[in-house]
N, C-alpha and C positions, 0 to 999 in steps of 0.2 A: 304646391297643393298635393294632398294625398290621393290615393287611389279612389277612395269613396267620393272625394270632392270632384274628381274628374268624371266619374260616372254620373253623379248628380247633375253636374254642369251639362254634360252631354244630353241627359234626359230633358233638362229644362230648355235647352236650345231646340230639341226635337219638338217638344210640346208647343213652344212658341210658334214655330213655322207651321206645324201641322194644324194648330188652331187657326192661324190666319188663312190657310188654304181652305179649311173646312168652313169658316165664316164666309169666305168669298163664294164658295159653291152653294151654301144654303141661301145666302142673300140673293144670288142670281136665280136660284130655283123659286124663291118666293116671288120675286119680281116677274118671272116668266109665267108662273101660275096665276098671279093676279092679273096679268095682261091677258091671259087666255080666258079668264072668267068674265072680265068686264074691262071697260076702258079704265086705264090708270089715271087717277086724278093727281095733280101735282102734290097734294098733301100726302097721298099714299106713297108716292115715289120718295118724297123727302123723309117720310117716316121710316120706310124700309132702309134707305141709304143711311139715315142718321143712326138707326139702331145697329146697322152693320159696322159703321165707323166706331161707335161706342164699344161694341163687342170686340172689335179689333184692337182698340186702345187698351181695353182691360186685359185681353190676352197677351198684349205686348208687355204690360206693366207687371202682371202677376208673377211670371217667372223671374223678373228682376227683383221683385220684393222677396221671393223665396230664396233667391241667390244671396241677397243681403242677409237674410236670416241664417242661411247656411254658413256664411262667413262669420257671423256673430257666434254661432254654435261652435265653430272651429276654435274660437278664442276661449270658450268656456270648457269644451272637451277637446283637447288637442288630438291631432291625428296620430301622434306617437304614444306608446303605452306609458303608464306611470313608471317613473324611474327609468325612462327610455334609454335606448342605446343610440349613441351618436357616432 
């Protein structure tokens, strides 16, 4: 992998873990605020938990899809210059 590929991969891993941590914090905040306002019904708990799980799955998959696109782009535009030196 080239230098740009390593940088992009590092960014994608950071975004993946930061997104999961952020989703956890926000979903817990929503559940605590809903509990403070009123009694939580099972439907609200399932709704918040389900949306948090869906968001976590999307945050986990999105960097993977971008990583696949990065790999495909590397095949179209190689890391080494045209007429490169080997």
